[in-house]
N, C-alpha and C positions, 0 to 999 in steps of 0.2 A: 293479673299476671297472664303468662301465656300458658297455652293448654300442654306445652312440652314441659314446663316447670311442675304442673300437676300431675303429668304422668310419671316423672321422675320423684315426686314426692311419694306418689302411690307405689311405686316399684321399691322405694326404700322401706317404707313401713311393712309391705308385704313379705319383703325378703328378710327383714328381722323377724317376723312372726314364723316365717318357716325355719330361719336358723334357730329360734327357740326350740321348735318342735323336734328339728333334727338333732338338736343337742340332747334333749331329753331321751329322744329313741337311742341314740347311739349309748347313753349312760347304761338304759335298760339291756341293750344288745351285749355291752360289754360284761355287764355282770352274768347275763345269761350264758355267754360263750366260755367263760372262764368257770362256771359252775360255783361262784361264790354269791352269796347273798348281797343284795342291794344294802348297803350299810352307810353310816355317816362318813366314811372316808371317801365317798365318792358322792353322795347326796349334799354334803355341806358346800363344797366348791362348786359343784354342778348346778345346786339350786342358786348361790349367788350368781353364777354365770348367766344362767337362765333369766334371773331377776333383772339383771342389769340389760341384758338384750331386749327384754319386754319394755323396759324404760325407754330405750332408743326407739323401738316401734312406736312408742306413745308419744314421743317427741314429734317423730315423723308425721305421725297422723295428726298431730296438732297442728303441724305446719301446714299440712294438705287442707285442713280444716279452715284455717286463715285464709287460705286462699280463695276456698269454696265460699267462704260466708266472711268478708273481711268488715262486715258492720259488727259482728260479734267478736270482741277482742279476747275473750276467754281469759279475764285477768286472775282467775285462780290457779292456771296451770303452772306458771313459773315459781309461785311459792311451794306448790307441791313438788316441783323437781328440786328445789332449795332443800326441803325435807329429805327426799330420797336420795340426795348426794351425802347427807350427815348419815343417813341410815346404811347406805352402802357401806361407809368406813367402819360403822358398828358391826356390820356383817362381817367385814374382812377380819375382824378379830376372833371370829368363832373357830374358824379352821386351825389356828395356831394353836389356840386354846385346846382343842380336842387333841392335836396332835402331843401337845405336853402332857395331857392326860394319859394318853397312850404310852408315851414313854416312861413316864413315872410308875403307873399303875398296871399297864399291860404291855410290856416290852415286846412280847411274843407277837402281839397283835399289831405291832407298828411296823414290822418288816415283813410287809405283804405287798404283792403286786399291785393291789388297789391304791396304796398310797403314793406310788409313782403316777398313775393316772389322776388321782386326786391333786397334787402338787401341779401337774400339767394344766388341769382347769383351773386350779387357783392363780396360777401364774397368768394364763389367758384372761380370766375375768378381772385381774388388776390392769392388763393391757386395754381391755375394753373400756373398764372405768376411766382410765386415762385419756382414752379416745373420744369418749363421749362428753366428760366434763372438764377436760382441760385443753389438750391439743389433738389436733387430727393426726392420726397415725396411718401415714400412708407409705408404700415401698419408696416412692421417689422422693417423697419430702421427709425423710426419717431426721435428716440434720436439720432441716428448717422447723420451727416451732410454729405452726400454724395453727391458732387457736380455733377449736371447734365452734360451730354455730351456737350449740347449747352452751358453751362457756360464755360466748358474747352476750347471749340473752339474759344469762344467769346474772352476770356482772352489771349489765344495764339495769335489771330488775334491783340487784342490790344497791346500785346507786341512787335510783329513784326511791326506793322504800326509805332511805335514810332523809331524803329530803322533805 
């Protein structure tokens, strides 16, 4: 492939790594500026978001390595992403369960500012999950459902696995 494609893939995985770092730092700075401790209301959705962003970085790094070394197909990568896709769904269940716990057993702790930020992070992590594993979410293409590259590769893997 072209050198331009390699640079683009390098830019993509490096930007995802930086995004994960910035997200973690913003979570810390948010709790530091409000004077509240870093607790599960922010850690669960923020952790899920960072985990999904790191998966994206891993995918773009995998694509970069395929271009760099085409003789090494790295057949183990798509099964890992298939497992991560299912693991993400399980992780998405943690935050609503924790909020349910707060509502039932600690209602005074439920109505705090951190829950608003937690819900924003939770919604954004769901959008990122959808963006990486199903359809590419882009401003100009919101109405068009363009499958993401990872979803295409995973569907190809699922079809060939069954043969």
